[in-house]
N, CA, C, O and the ligand as a Tripos MOL2 file, in Angstrom:
@<TRIPOS>MOLECULE
protein
  265   263    67     0     0
PROTEIN
NO_CHARGES

@<TRIPOS>ATOM
      1 N          71.3460   82.6370  128.4460 N.3       1 MET1
      2 CA         72.7620   82.6530  128.1490 C.3       1 MET1
      3 C          73.1740   81.2840  127.6120 C.2       1 MET1
      4 O          72.8960   80.2580  128.2330 O.2       1 MET1
      5 N          73.8200   81.2750  126.4900 N.am      2 THR2
      6 CA         74.2830   80.0210  125.9170 C.3       2 THR2
      7 C          75.7800   79.8860  126.1530 C.2       2 THR2
      8 O          76.5010   80.8800  126.2430 O.2       2 THR2
      9 N          76.2250   78.6640  126.2500 N.am      3 SER3
     10 CA         77.6460   78.4020  126.4620 C.3       3 SER3
     11 C          77.9770   77.0560  125.8590 C.2       3 SER3
     12 O          77.1480   76.1460  125.8780 O.2       3 SER3
     13 N          79.1790   76.9170  125.3230 N.am      4 THR4
     14 CA         79.5970   75.6130  124.8340 C.3       4 THR4
     15 C          79.9030   74.7310  126.0340 C.2       4 THR4
     16 O          80.3190   75.2360  127.0770 O.2       4 THR4
     17 N          79.7010   73.4000  125.9050 N.am      5 PRO5
     18 CA         79.9980   72.5150  127.0370 C.3       5 PRO5
     19 C          81.4990   72.3860  127.2530 C.2       5 PRO5
     20 O          82.3040   72.7100  126.3800 O.2       5 PRO5
     21 N          81.8500   71.9080  128.4310 N.am      6 CYS6
     22 CA         83.2520   71.6130  128.7400 C.3       6 CYS6
     23 C          83.7860   70.6010  127.7270 C.2       6 CYS6
     24 O          83.1480   69.5700  127.5140 O.2       6 CYS6
     25 N          84.9330   70.8590  127.0970 N.am      7 PRO7
     26 CA         85.4530   69.9230  126.0990 C.3       7 PRO7
     27 C          85.9550   68.6190  126.7210 C.2       7 PRO7
     28 O          86.2140   67.6550  126.0010 O.2       7 PRO7
     29 N          86.0930   68.5760  128.0370 N.am      8 SER8
     30 CA         86.5760   67.3680  128.6880 C.3       8 SER8
     31 C          85.4240   66.4800  129.1480 C.2       8 SER8
     32 O          85.3790   65.2970  128.8140 O.2       8 SER8
     33 N          84.4940   67.0480  129.9130 N.am      9 CYS9
     34 CA         83.4310   66.2220  130.5090 C.3       9 CYS9
     35 C          82.0580   66.4970  129.9150 C.2       9 CYS9
     36 O          81.0940   65.8110  130.2550 O.2       9 CYS9
     37 N          81.9490   67.4920  129.0320 N.am     10 ARG10
     38 CA         80.6960   67.8010  128.3280 C.3      10 ARG10
     39 C          79.6220   68.3860  129.2240 C.2      10 ARG10
     40 O          78.4780   68.5360  128.7950 O.2      10 ARG10
     41 N          79.9630   68.7170  130.4510 N.am     11 ARG11
     42 CA         78.9900   69.4080  131.2850 C.3      11 ARG11
     43 C          79.0650   70.9030  130.9780 C.2      11 ARG11
     44 O          80.0370   71.3590  130.3770 O.2      11 ARG11
     45 N          78.0640   71.6600  131.3780 N.am     12 PRO12
     46 CA         78.1120   73.1050  131.1190 C.3      12 PRO12
     47 C          79.3090   73.7440  131.8100 C.2      12 PRO12
     48 O          79.6850   73.3370  132.9090 O.2      12 PRO12
     49 N          79.8970   74.7260  131.1800 N.am     13 LYS13
     50 CA         80.9900   75.4640  131.7980 C.3      13 LYS13
     51 C          80.6880   76.9380  131.6900 C.2      13 LYS13
     52 O          79.8100   77.3520  130.9330 O.2      13 LYS13
     53 N          81.4170   77.7240  132.4460 N.am     14 ALA14
     54 CA         81.2200   79.1710  132.4280 C.3      14 ALA14
     55 C          81.6980   79.7500  131.1010 C.2      14 ALA14
     56 O          82.6760   79.2760  130.5230 O.2      14 ALA14
     57 N          81.0130   80.7600  130.6330 N.am     15 ARG15
     58 CA         81.4010   81.4270  129.4060 C.3      15 ARG15
     59 C          82.7980   82.0360  129.5670 C.2      15 ARG15
     60 O          83.1160   82.6420  130.5910 O.2      15 ARG15
     61 N          83.6180   81.8590  128.5340 N.am     16 GLY16
     62 CA         84.9520   82.4340  128.5670 C.3      16 GLY16
     63 C          85.9950   81.5440  129.2080 C.2      16 GLY16
     64 O          87.1820   81.8710  129.2000 O.2      16 GLY16
     65 N          85.5570   80.3960  129.7780 N.am     17 LYS17
     66 CA         86.5080   79.4590  130.3690 C.3      17 LYS17
     67 C          86.8070   78.3460  129.3650 C.2      17 LYS17
     68 O          85.9690   77.9990  128.5330 O.2      17 LYS17
     69 N          88.0170   77.7950  129.4590 N.am     18 TYR18
     70 CA         88.4000   76.7260  128.5320 C.3      18 TYR18
     71 C          87.7200   75.4190  128.9020 C.2      18 TYR18
     72 O          87.2710   74.6850  128.0210 O.2      18 TYR18
     73 N          87.6380   75.1160  130.1960 N.am     19 VAL19
     74 CA         86.9860   73.9010  130.6920 C.3      19 VAL19
     75 C          86.1740   74.2810  131.9290 C.2      19 VAL19
     76 O          86.2730   75.4100  132.4090 O.2      19 VAL19
     77 N          85.3640   73.3420  132.4550 N.am     20 CYS20
     78 CA         84.5680   73.6390  133.6400 C.3      20 CYS20
     79 C          85.4800   73.7170  134.8770 C.2      20 CYS20
     80 O          86.6480   73.3350  134.8200 O.2      20 CYS20
     81 N          84.9430   74.2040  135.9640 N.am     21 ALA21
     82 CA         85.7440   74.4210  137.1720 C.3      21 ALA21
     83 C          86.3250   73.1120  137.7080 C.2      21 ALA21
     84 O          87.4600   73.0840  138.1840 O.2      21 ALA21
     85 N          85.5460   72.0280  137.6300 N.am     22 ASP22
     86 CA         86.0400   70.7410  138.1320 C.3      22 ASP22
     87 C          87.2340   70.2560  137.3180 C.2      22 ASP22
     88 O          88.2260   69.7970  137.8850 O.2      22 ASP22
     89 N          87.1470   70.3540  135.9900 N.am     23 CYS23
     90 CA         88.2490   69.8930  135.1460 C.3      23 CYS23
     91 C          89.4480   70.8310  135.2880 C.2      23 CYS23
     92 O          90.5920   70.3760  135.2940 O.2      23 CYS23
     93 N          89.1960   72.1270  135.4000 N.am     24 TRP24
     94 CA         90.2860   73.0910  135.5720 C.3      24 TRP24
     95 C          91.1150   72.7300  136.7980 C.2      24 TRP24
     96 O          92.3430   72.8110  136.7680 O.2      24 TRP24
     97 N          90.4440   72.3320  137.8770 N.am     25 ALA25
     98 CA         91.1350   72.0160  139.1250 C.3      25 ALA25
     99 C          92.0280   70.7870  138.9770 C.2      25 ALA25
    100 O          92.9610   70.6080  139.7590 O.2      25 ALA25
    101 N          91.7530   69.9330  137.9810 N.am     26 LEU26
    102 CA         92.5380   68.7130  137.7920 C.3      26 LEU26
    103 C          93.7620   68.9390  136.9060 C.2      26 LEU26
    104 O          94.6540   68.0920  136.8580 O.2      26 LEU26
    105 N          93.8120   70.0670  136.2070 N.am     27 LEU27
    106 CA         94.9710   70.3560  135.3600 C.3      27 LEU27
    107 C          96.1770   70.6820  136.2280 C.2      27 LEU27
    108 O          96.0090   71.2480  137.3080 O.2      27 LEU27
    109 N          97.3990   70.3430  135.7870 N.am     28 PRO28
    110 CA         98.5940   70.7290  136.5580 C.3      28 PRO28
    111 C          98.6800   72.2460  136.6900 C.2      28 PRO28
    112 O          98.2040   72.9830  135.8280 O.2      28 PRO28
    113 N          99.2900   72.6990  137.7770 N.am     29 GLY29
    114 CA         99.3850   74.1350  138.0310 C.3      29 GLY29
    115 C         100.0770   74.8880  136.9140 C.2      29 GLY29
    116 O          99.6320   75.9700  136.5320 O.2      29 GLY29
    117 N         101.1760   74.3280  136.3740 N.am     30 PHE30
    118 CA        101.8810   75.0600  135.3300 C.3      30 PHE30
    119 C         101.0640   75.1130  134.0510 C.2      30 PHE30
    120 O         101.1910   76.0580  133.2720 O.2      30 PHE30
    121 N         100.2190   74.0970  133.8240 N.am     31 THR31
    122 CA         99.3310   74.1480  132.6520 C.3      31 THR31
    123 C          98.2800   75.2340  132.8430 C.2      31 THR31
    124 O          97.9650   75.9700  131.9070 O.2      31 THR31
    125 N          97.7330   75.3360  134.0650 N.am     32 ARG32
    126 CA         96.7350   76.3810  134.3250 C.3      32 ARG32
    127 C          97.3450   77.7740  134.1740 C.2      32 ARG32
    128 O          96.7200   78.6830  133.6280 O.2      32 ARG32
    129 N          98.5870   77.9260  134.6700 N.am     33 ARG33
    130 CA         99.2130   79.2520  134.5630 C.3      33 ARG33
    131 C          99.4600   79.6260  133.1110 C.2      33 ARG33
    132 O          99.2550   80.7750  132.7190 O.2      33 ARG33
    133 N          99.9040   78.6480  132.3030 N.am     34 ALA34
    134 CA        100.1390   78.9340  130.8820 C.3      34 ALA34
    135 C          98.8290   79.2940  130.1850 C.2      34 ALA34
    136 O          98.7820   80.2250  129.3810 O.2      34 ALA34
    137 N          97.7640   78.5480  130.4990 N.am     35 LEU35
    138 CA         96.4800   78.8020  129.8420 C.3      35 LEU35
    139 C          95.8840   80.1410  130.2720 C.2      35 LEU35
    140 O          95.0890   80.7290  129.5400 O.2      35 LEU35
    141 N          96.2580   80.6160  131.4350 N.am     36 ASN36
    142 CA         95.7250   81.8870  131.9180 C.3      36 ASN36
    143 C          96.3590   83.0920  131.2370 C.2      36 ASN36
    144 O          95.8170   84.1960  131.2940 O.2      36 ASN36
    145 N          97.5120   82.8830  130.5870 N.am     37 ARG37
    146 CA         98.1670   84.0050  129.9060 C.3      37 ARG37
    147 C          97.4700   84.2570  128.5770 C.2      37 ARG37
    148 O          97.3600   83.3530  127.7490 O.2      37 ARG37
    149 N          97.0100   85.4590  128.3760 N.am     38 ARG38
    150 CA         96.3140   85.7980  127.1360 C.3      38 ARG38
    151 C          97.2680   86.5890  126.2490 C.2      38 ARG38
    152 O          97.0840   87.7850  126.0240 O.2      38 ARG38
    153 N          98.3050   85.8880  125.7440 N.am     39 ASP39
    154 CA         99.2600   86.5480  124.8610 C.3      39 ASP39
    155 C          99.1200   85.9640  123.4580 C.2      39 ASP39
    156 O          98.1000   85.3480  123.1470 O.2      39 ASP39
    157 N         100.1240   86.1480  122.6140 N.am     40 SER40
    158 CA        100.0240   85.6970  121.2210 C.3      40 SER40
    159 C         100.0110   84.1790  121.1100 C.2      40 SER40
    160 O          99.6460   83.6400  120.0650 O.2      40 SER40
    161 N         100.4080   83.4790  122.1830 N.am     41 ARG41
    162 CA        100.4150   82.0120  122.1530 C.3      41 ARG41
    163 C          99.1290   81.4180  122.7250 C.2      41 ARG41
    164 O          99.0030   80.1970  122.8130 O.2      41 ARG41
    165 N          98.1860   82.2560  123.1090 N.am     42 ALA42
    166 CA         96.9830   81.7620  123.7830 C.3      42 ALA42
    167 C          96.1890   80.7990  122.8940 C.2      42 ALA42
    168 O          95.7150   79.7660  123.3670 O.2      42 ALA42
    169 N          96.0430   81.1330  121.6160 N.am     43 HIS43
    170 CA         95.2530   80.2560  120.7510 C.3      43 HIS43
    171 C          95.9620   78.9360  120.4630 C.2      43 HIS43
    172 O          95.3280   77.8830  120.5330 O.2      43 HIS43
    173 N          97.2620   78.9560  120.1400 N.am     44 PRO44
    174 CA         97.9470   77.6590  119.9960 C.3      44 PRO44
    175 C          97.8490   76.8020  121.2560 C.2      44 PRO44
    176 O          97.7100   75.5830  121.1560 O.2      44 PRO44
    177 N          97.9210   77.4200  122.4510 N.am     45 ARG45
    178 CA         97.7860   76.6490  123.6920 C.3      45 ARG45
    179 C          96.4120   76.0040  123.7790 C.2      45 ARG45
    180 O          96.2880   74.8440  124.1720 O.2      45 ARG45
    181 N          95.3860   76.7520  123.4140 N.am     46 LEU46
    182 CA         94.0300   76.2120  123.4760 C.3      46 LEU46
    183 C          93.9000   75.0180  122.5270 C.2      46 LEU46
    184 O          93.2490   74.0250  122.8540 O.2      46 LEU46
    185 N          94.5290   75.1230  121.3430 N.am     47 ARG47
    186 CA         94.4890   73.9890  120.4160 C.3      47 ARG47
    187 C          95.2180   72.7890  121.0070 C.2      47 ARG47
    188 O          94.7730   71.6520  120.8470 O.2      47 ARG47
    189 N          96.3390   73.0320  121.6890 N.am     48 GLU48
    190 CA         97.0710   71.9350  122.3290 C.3      48 GLU48
    191 C          96.1950   71.2550  123.3880 C.2      48 GLU48
    192 O          96.1510   70.0290  123.4850 O.2      48 GLU48
    193 N          95.5130   72.0660  124.1610 N.am     49 LEU49
    194 CA         94.6220   71.5330  125.1960 C.3      49 LEU49
    195 C          93.5410   70.6610  124.5580 C.2      49 LEU49
    196 O          93.3050   69.5350  124.9950 O.2      49 LEU49
    197 N          92.8930   71.1840  123.5300 N.am     50 HIS50
    198 CA         91.7960   70.4470  122.9020 C.3      50 HIS50
    199 C          92.2840   69.1720  122.2310 C.2      50 HIS50
    200 O          91.5970   68.1510  122.2490 O.2      50 HIS50
    201 N          93.4890   69.2350  121.6320 N.am     51 ARG51
    202 CA         94.0250   68.0470  120.9740 C.3      51 ARG51
    203 C          94.2660   66.9400  121.9990 C.2      51 ARG51
    204 O          93.9760   65.7730  121.7350 O.2      51 ARG51
    205 N          94.7920   67.3020  123.1600 N.am     52 GLN52
    206 CA         95.0770   66.2990  124.1870 C.3      52 GLN52
    207 C          93.7940   65.7570  124.8040 C.2      52 GLN52
    208 O          93.7010   64.5670  125.1050 O.2      52 GLN52
    209 N          92.7980   66.6340  124.9950 N.am     53 LEU53
    210 CA         91.5110   66.1690  125.4990 C.3      53 LEU53
    211 C          90.8890   65.1880  124.5050 C.2      53 LEU53
    212 O          90.3510   64.1550  124.9050 O.2      53 LEU53
    213 N          90.9620   65.5060  123.2160 N.am     54 ALA54
    214 CA         90.3770   64.6450  122.1840 C.3      54 ALA54
    215 C          91.0920   63.3040  122.1380 C.2      54 ALA54
    216 O          90.4870   62.2920  121.7830 O.2      54 ALA54
    217 N          92.3810   63.2830  122.4950 N.am     55 ALA55
    218 CA         93.1560   62.0540  122.4720 C.3      55 ALA55
    219 C          92.9470   61.2230  123.7350 C.2      55 ALA55
    220 O          93.4910   60.1250  123.8510 O.2      55 ALA55
    221 N          92.1620   61.7370  124.6800 N.am     56 GLY56
    222 CA         91.8820   60.9910  125.8890 C.3      56 GLY56
    223 C          92.9450   61.1240  126.9660 C.2      56 GLY56
    224 O          92.9850   60.3210  127.8980 O.2      56 GLY56
    225 N          93.8070   62.1280  126.8480 N.am     57 MET57
    226 CA         94.8520   62.3650  127.8490 C.3      57 MET57
    227 C          94.2120   62.7310  129.1900 C.2      57 MET57
    228 O          93.3190   63.5760  129.2360 O.2      57 MET57
    229 N          94.6620   62.1010  130.2850 N.am     58 PRO58
    230 CA         94.1390   62.4930  131.5980 C.3      58 PRO58
    231 C          94.4470   63.9720  131.8800 C.2      58 PRO58
    232 O          95.5120   64.4710  131.5150 O.2      58 PRO58
    233 N          93.5260   64.6490  132.5180 N.am     59 LEU59
    234 CA         93.6900   66.0820  132.7730 C.3      59 LEU59
    235 C          94.9860   66.3590  133.5260 C.2      59 LEU59
    236 O          95.6480   67.3660  133.2770 O.2      59 LEU59
    237 N          95.3510   65.4630  134.4510 N.am     60 SER60
    238 CA         96.5340   65.7050  135.2860 C.3      60 SER60
    239 C          97.8320   65.5860  134.4990 C.2      60 SER60
    240 O          98.8970   65.9360  135.0070 O.2      60 SER60
    241 N          97.7550   65.0840  133.2380 N.am     61 GLU61
    242 CA         98.9700   64.9210  132.4310 C.3      61 GLU61
    243 C          99.0370   65.8840  131.2660 C.2      61 GLU61
    244 O          99.9730   65.8220  130.4690 O.2      61 GLU61
    245 N          98.0710   66.7680  131.1520 N.am     62 ILE62
    246 CA         98.0250   67.6950  130.0160 C.3      62 ILE62
    247 C          99.0490   68.8120  130.2070 C.2      62 ILE62
    248 O          99.1160   69.4420  131.2620 O.2      62 ILE62
    249 N          99.8380   69.0380  129.1650 N.am     63 ARG63
    250 CA        100.8270   70.1050  129.1630 C.3      63 ARG63
    251 C         100.6710   70.9400  127.9090 C.2      63 ARG63
    252 O         100.3870   70.4140  126.8330 O.2      63 ARG63
    253 N         100.8590   72.2400  128.0500 N.am     64 VAL64
    254 CA        100.8110   73.1220  126.8870 C.3      64 VAL64
    255 C         102.0830   73.9590  126.8600 C.2      64 VAL64
    256 O         102.8370   73.9970  127.8330 O.2      64 VAL64
    257 N         102.3120   74.6260  125.7370 N.am     65 THR65
    258 CA        103.4850   75.4740  125.5850 C.3      65 THR65
    259 C         103.5030   76.5410  126.6820 C.2      65 THR65
    260 O         102.5130   77.2510  126.8540 O.2      65 THR65
    261 N         104.5910   76.6680  127.4180 N.am     66 PRO66
    262 CA        104.6280   77.6540  128.5010 C.3      66 PRO66
    263 C         104.5120   79.0940  127.9740 C.2      66 PRO66
    264 O         104.5270   80.0420  128.7600 O.2      66 PRO66
    265 ZN         84.6960   69.5670  132.6590 Zn       67 ZN67
@<TRIPOS>BOND
     1     1     2 1
     2     2     3 1
     3     3     4 2
     4     3     5 am
     5     5     6 1
     6     6     7 1
     7     7     8 2
     8     7     9 am
     9     9    10 1
    10    10    11 1
    11    11    12 2
    12    11    13 am
    13    13    14 1
    14    14    15 1
    15    15    16 2
    16    15    17 am
    17    17    18 1
    18    18    19 1
    19    19    20 2
    20    19    21 am
    21    21    22 1
    22    22    23 1
    23    23    24 2
    24    23    25 am
    25    25    26 1
    26    26    27 1
    27    27    28 2
    28    27    29 am
    29    29    30 1
    30    30    31 1
    31    31    32 2
    32    31    33 am
    33    33    34 1
    34    34    35 1
    35    35    36 2
    36    35    37 am
    37    37    38 1
    38    38    39 1
    39    39    40 2
    40    39    41 am
    41    41    42 1
    42    42    43 1
    43    43    44 2
    44    43    45 am
    45    45    46 1
    46    46    47 1
    47    47    48 2
    48    47    49 am
    49    49    50 1
    50    50    51 1
    51    51    52 2
    52    51    53 am
    53    53    54 1
    54    54    55 1
    55    55    56 2
    56    55    57 am
    57    57    58 1
    58    58    59 1
    59    59    60 2
    60    59    61 am
    61    61    62 1
    62    62    63 1
    63    63    64 2
    64    63    65 am
    65    65    66 1
    66    66    67 1
    67    67    68 2
    68    67    69 am
    69    69    70 1
    70    70    71 1
    71    71    72 2
    72    71    73 am
    73    73    74 1
    74    74    75 1
    75    75    76 2
    76    75    77 am
    77    77    78 1
    78    78    79 1
    79    79    80 2
    80    79    81 am
    81    81    82 1
    82    82    83 1
    83    83    84 2
    84    83    85 am
    85    85    86 1
    86    86    87 1
    87    87    88 2
    88    87    89 am
    89    89    90 1
    90    90    91 1
    91    91    92 2
    92    91    93 am
    93    93    94 1
    94    94    95 1
    95    95    96 2
    96    95    97 am
    97    97    98 1
    98    98    99 1
    99    99   100 2
   100    99   101 am
   101   101   102 1
   102   102   103 1
   103   103   104 2
   104   103   105 am
   105   105   106 1
   106   106   107 1
   107   107   108 2
   108   107   109 am
   109   109   110 1
   110   110   111 1
   111   111   112 2
   112   111   113 am
   113   113   114 1
   114   114   115 1
   115   115   116 2
   116   115   117 am
   117   117   118 1
   118   118   119 1
   119   119   120 2
   120   119   121 am
   121   121   122 1
   122   122   123 1
   123   123   124 2
   124   123   125 am
   125   125   126 1
   126   126   127 1
   127   127   128 2
   128   127   129 am
   129   129   130 1
   130   130   131 1
   131   131   132 2
   132   131   133 am
   133   133   134 1
   134   134   135 1
   135   135   136 2
   136   135   137 am
   137   137   138 1
   138   138   139 1
   139   139   140 2
   140   139   141 am
   141   141   142 1
   142   142   143 1
   143   143   144 2
   144   143   145 am
   145   145   146 1
   146   146   147 1
   147   147   148 2
   148   147   149 am
   149   149   150 1
   150   150   151 1
   151   151   152 2
   152   151   153 am
   153   153   154 1
   154   154   155 1
   155   155   156 2
   156   155   157 am
   157   157   158 1
   158   158   159 1
   159   159   160 2
   160   159   161 am
   161   161   162 1
   162   162   163 1
   163   163   164 2
   164   163   165 am
   165   165   166 1
   166   166   167 1
   167   167   168 2
   168   167   169 am
   169   169   170 1
   170   170   171 1
   171   171   172 2
   172   171   173 am
   173   173   174 1
   174   174   175 1
   175   175   176 2
   176   175   177 am
   177   177   178 1
   178   178   179 1
   179   179   180 2
   180   179   181 am
   181   181   182 1
   182   182   183 1
   183   183   184 2
   184   183   185 am
   185   185   186 1
   186   186   187 1
   187   187   188 2
   188   187   189 am
   189   189   190 1
   190   190   191 1
   191   191   192 2
   192   191   193 am
   193   193   194 1
   194   194   195 1
   195   195   196 2
   196   195   197 am
   197   197   198 1
   198   198   199 1
   199   199   200 2
   200   199   201 am
   201   201   202 1
   202   202   203 1
   203   203   204 2
   204   203   205 am
   205   205   206 1
   206   206   207 1
   207   207   208 2
   208   207   209 am
   209   209   210 1
   210   210   211 1
   211   211   212 2
   212   211   213 am
   213   213   214 1
   214   214   215 1
   215   215   216 2
   216   215   217 am
   217   217   218 1
   218   218   219 1
   219   219   220 2
   220   219   221 am
   221   221   222 1
   222   222   223 1
   223   223   224 2
   224   223   225 am
   225   225   226 1
   226   226   227 1
   227   227   228 2
   228   227   229 am
   229   229   230 1
   230   230   231 1
   231   231   232 2
   232   231   233 am
   233   233   234 1
   234   234   235 1
   235   235   236 2
   236   235   237 am
   237   237   238 1
   238   238   239 1
   239   239   240 2
   240   239   241 am
   241   241   242 1
   242   242   243 1
   243   243   244 2
   244   243   245 am
   245   245   246 1
   246   246   247 1
   247   247   248 2
   248   247   249 am
   249   249   250 1
   250   250   251 1
   251   251   252 2
   252   251   253 am
   253   253   254 1
   254   254   255 1
   255   255   256 2
   256   255   257 am
   257   257   258 1
   258   258   259 1
   259   259   260 2
   260   259   261 am
   261   261   262 1
   262   262   263 1
   263   263   264 2
@<TRIPOS>SUBSTRUCTURE
     1 MET1         2 RESIDUE 1 A MET
     2 THR2         6 RESIDUE 1 A THR
     3 SER3        10 RESIDUE 1 A SER
     4 THR4        14 RESIDUE 1 A THR
     5 PRO5        18 RESIDUE 1 A PRO
     6 CYS6        22 RESIDUE 1 A CYS
     7 PRO7        26 RESIDUE 1 A PRO
     8 SER8        30 RESIDUE 1 A SER
     9 CYS9        34 RESIDUE 1 A CYS
    10 ARG10       38 RESIDUE 1 A ARG
    11 ARG11       42 RESIDUE 1 A ARG
    12 PRO12       46 RESIDUE 1 A PRO
    13 LYS13       50 RESIDUE 1 A LYS
    14 ALA14       54 RESIDUE 1 A ALA
    15 ARG15       58 RESIDUE 1 A ARG
    16 GLY16       62 RESIDUE 1 A GLY
    17 LYS17       66 RESIDUE 1 A LYS
    18 TYR18       70 RESIDUE 1 A TYR
    19 VAL19       74 RESIDUE 1 A VAL
    20 CYS20       78 RESIDUE 1 A CYS
    21 ALA21       82 RESIDUE 1 A ALA
    22 ASP22       86 RESIDUE 1 A ASP
    23 CYS23       90 RESIDUE 1 A CYS
    24 TRP24       94 RESIDUE 1 A TRP
    25 ALA25       98 RESIDUE 1 A ALA
    26 LEU26      102 RESIDUE 1 A LEU
    27 LEU27      106 RESIDUE 1 A LEU
    28 PRO28      110 RESIDUE 1 A PRO
    29 GLY29      114 RESIDUE 1 A GLY
    30 PHE30      118 RESIDUE 1 A PHE
    31 THR31      122 RESIDUE 1 A THR
    32 ARG32      126 RESIDUE 1 A ARG
    33 ARG33      130 RESIDUE 1 A ARG
    34 ALA34      134 RESIDUE 1 A ALA
    35 LEU35      138 RESIDUE 1 A LEU
    36 ASN36      142 RESIDUE 1 A ASN
    37 ARG37      146 RESIDUE 1 A ARG
    38 ARG38      150 RESIDUE 1 A ARG
    39 ASP39      154 RESIDUE 1 A ASP
    40 SER40      158 RESIDUE 1 A SER
    41 ARG41      162 RESIDUE 1 A ARG
    42 ALA42      166 RESIDUE 1 A ALA
    43 HIS43      170 RESIDUE 1 A HIS
    44 PRO44      174 RESIDUE 1 A PRO
    45 ARG45      178 RESIDUE 1 A ARG
    46 LEU46      182 RESIDUE 1 A LEU
    47 ARG47      186 RESIDUE 1 A ARG
    48 GLU48      190 RESIDUE 1 A GLU
    49 LEU49      194 RESIDUE 1 A LEU
    50 HIS50      198 RESIDUE 1 A HIS
    51 ARG51      202 RESIDUE 1 A ARG
    52 GLN52      206 RESIDUE 1 A GLN
    53 LEU53      210 RESIDUE 1 A LEU
    54 ALA54      214 RESIDUE 1 A ALA
    55 ALA55      218 RESIDUE 1 A ALA
    56 GLY56      222 RESIDUE 1 A GLY
    57 MET57      226 RESIDUE 1 A MET
    58 PRO58      230 RESIDUE 1 A PRO
    59 LEU59      234 RESIDUE 1 A LEU
    60 SER60      238 RESIDUE 1 A SER
    61 GLU61      242 RESIDUE 1 A GLU
    62 ILE62      246 RESIDUE 1 A ILE
    63 ARG63      250 RESIDUE 1 A ARG
    64 VAL64      254 RESIDUE 1 A VAL
    65 THR65      258 RESIDUE 1 A THR
    66 PRO66      262 RESIDUE 1 A PRO
    67 ZN67       265 GROUP 0 **** ****
């Protein structure tokens, strides 16, 4: 089974998850709830997450569109 690495820490993550379990636990609760919604805004949210990770934003400060 192949999987892309966690975009935050580069360790292996579970398939279908945005980040690994350790990094997920560090995200604010409202960010996790928004990312868990698989609606029409899901892809823009994922881009917001990746943009902030690429900018070096601490996981605890990452926010995405609700
Ligand atoms: Zn990670």
